[in-house]
C-alpha positions in Angstrom: -209.3 144.5 74.0 -207.1 144.4 77.5 -206.4 147.8 76.7 -209.9 148.7 77.8 -209.6 147.4 81.0 -206.3 148.8 82.0 -207.1 151.2 84.5 -207.2 147.7 86.9 -204.1 147.0 86.9 -204.2 149.4 90.3 -205.6 146.6 91.9 -201.8 144.3 90.8 -200.6 147.3 92.3 -198.5 146.3 95.6 -197.7 148.2 98.9 -198.5 146.9 103.0 -201.3 149.8 103.3 -202.8 149.6 100.1 -205.4 146.9 101.7 -206.5 149.8 104.1 -207.8 152.1 100.8 -209.0 149.1 98.7 -210.6 146.8 101.2 -211.1 148.0 104.5 -212.2 151.5 104.8 -214.5 150.8 101.8 -216.3 147.8 103.2 -216.9 150.4 106.1 -218.6 153.2 104.0 -220.1 149.8 101.8 -221.9 148.6 105.7 -223.6 152.9 106.1 -224.2 152.4 102.1 -226.1 148.6 102.9 -228.1 149.8 106.0 -231.9 151.6 104.0 -231.4 147.3 102.9 -232.8 146.8 106.6 -235.8 148.5 106.1 -238.6 147.0 103.9 -240.0 150.0 102.2 -236.5 150.4 100.7 -236.4 146.8 98.8 -239.5 147.1 98.0 -240.6 150.4 97.0 -238.5 150.6 93.4 -239.4 154.5 93.5 -236.8 155.1 97.2 -233.8 153.3 95.5 -234.0 154.2 92.0 -234.0 157.9 93.4 -231.0 157.3 94.8 -229.4 155.9 93.1 -230.4 158.6 90.0 -228.6 161.2 92.8 -225.5 159.2 93.0 -224.9 158.9 89.9 -224.9 162.8 88.6 -222.2 163.2 91.4 -220.7 160.7 89.8 -220.4 161.7 85.8 -219.1 165.0 87.9 -216.6 162.8 89.6 -215.1 161.4 86.6 -214.5 164.4 84.9 -213.1 165.4 87.9 -210.6 162.1 87.8 -210.3 162.8 84.1 -208.8 166.5 84.5 -206.5 165.2 87.8 -205.3 162.8 85.3 -204.0 165.1 82.1 -202.5 167.2 85.1 -200.7 164.1 86.4 -199.2 163.8 82.9 -198.2 166.9 81.9 -196.7 168.3 85.4 -193.1 169.5 85.3 -192.4 168.5 88.7 -189.7 166.8 89.9 -190.7 164.6 93.2 -193.3 163.3 90.6 -190.8 161.2 88.5 -189.1 159.9 92.1 -190.0 156.3 93.6 -192.2 156.2 96.6 -190.5 156.8 99.6 -191.6 154.8 102.5 -190.6 151.6 104.2 -192.6 149.0 102.1 -192.0 149.2 98.7 -194.7 150.0 96.3 -194.7 148.1 93.5 -196.4 147.3 90.2 -196.3 143.3 89.8 -196.9 142.1 86.2 -198.6 139.0 84.9 -196.2 137.1 82.9 -195.6 133.6 82.1 -193.1 132.1 84.6 -191.6 135.5 87.3 -192.9 138.0 88.1 -191.8 141.3 86.3 -192.0 143.8 89.3 -191.9 147.4 88.4 -191.2 149.8 91.1 -193.8 152.9 90.4 -192.6 156.3 90.5 -195.7 158.7 92.0 -196.7 160.3 88.6 -197.2 156.4 87.5 -198.6 155.3 90.9 -201.2 158.8 90.3 -202.4 157.7 87.1 -203.0 154.4 87.8 -205.1 155.9 90.9 -206.8 158.4 88.7 -207.2 156.4 86.2 -208.9 153.4 88.3 -211.5 156.3 89.7 -212.0 157.4 86.3 -213.3 153.9 85.1 -215.2 153.0 88.1 -217.1 156.1 87.8 -217.8 154.8 84.2 -218.8 151.4 85.4 -221.0 153.0 88.1 -222.9 155.6 85.8 -223.9 152.1 83.0 -225.2 150.2 86.4 -227.2 153.3 87.3 -228.5 153.8 83.8 -229.2 150.3 83.7 -231.0 150.4 87.3 -233.2 153.6 85.9 -234.1 151.9 82.3 -235.0 148.8 84.1 -237.4 150.8 86.6 -238.7 152.1 83.2 -239.9 149.1 81.6 -241.3 147.8 85.2 -239.0 144.9 85.4 -240.0 143.5 88.3 -244.0 143.0 86.8 -241.8 140.7 84.3 -239.3 139.3 86.6 -240.1 140.0 90.5 -238.1 136.8 92.1 -235.6 138.4 90.4 -235.9 141.6 91.5 -236.9 140.6 94.5 -233.9 138.8 95.7 -231.6 140.5 93.2 -231.6 143.8 94.1 -229.6 143.3 97.7 -227.2 142.3 96.1 -226.8 144.3 93.7 -226.8 147.7 96.2 -224.4 145.3 98.1 -222.2 145.4 95.2 -222.8 149.0 94.2 -222.3 149.7 97.9 -219.0 148.3 97.8 -217.9 150.4 94.5 -218.7 153.6 95.8 -217.1 153.2 99.1 -214.3 152.7 96.9 -214.6 155.5 95.0 -214.9 157.1 97.9 -211.7 155.9 100.1 -209.7 156.1 96.7 -210.9 159.5 95.9 -209.6 160.8 99.5 -206.7 159.3 99.3 -206.0 161.4 95.7 -206.9 164.3 97.0 -204.5 164.2 99.9 -201.2 163.5 97.6 -202.8 166.5 94.8 -203.8 169.3 97.8 -200.0 167.7 100.4 -197.8 165.2 99.5 -196.7 165.8 95.5 -195.9 169.9 97.0 -193.3 168.5 99.9 -190.1 168.4 99.7 -188.3 164.2 100.4 -186.8 163.7 104.0 -184.3 162.5 104.0 -183.5 159.0 105.6 -183.4 159.0 109.7 -181.1 156.8 112.1 -182.4 155.9 115.2 -180.4 155.7 118.3 -179.9 152.2 118.1 -177.6 151.6 115.4 -178.9 147.7 115.2 -182.2 148.8 114.3 -182.6 149.6 111.0 -183.2 153.5 109.2 -186.6 154.8 109.7 -188.2 155.8 106.2 -190.7 158.5 106.1 -193.8 157.7 104.8 -196.0 159.0 101.7 
């Protein structure tokens, strides 16, 4: 059963800057997507959010195909740089949960990008299923059966849904940076500061 959620191991990857792309940027994007909740008509007229979710679901369905294609390309690409460990002052590591001391695996670019696009594909599937669920609930007119649930549950759903969309956008842009730029550049060597007491500067990814 655990094999079905392996892409979620992306959350176990540790790096000082990773929180920016996993939390801060998605949260800012989610705040923008939550603006419609300020308008009563959006919360009470089901046709509006359903129409928006339908458009988003169609777009996410297209993205999921791109993520899977990118994952296949990364797995088969023959560039030597992909099998090198990621550079920078902060290591990119996958922390494997185990009994006792955690097992820490330094990641190569290939492993990192595989986890990144696998995670994006997984999120896209979840997001599409949520969209289908909302469309189905609207078709059976669930608000007539459980109006209180819809009234209080929809804002909570929209907040979670907005954060998922924000995470997909943020990490997609990170993945595009690697596919369009970083994986085509040669690694730069370590440079030392004039002050010999200062630690060497290692160029970041």
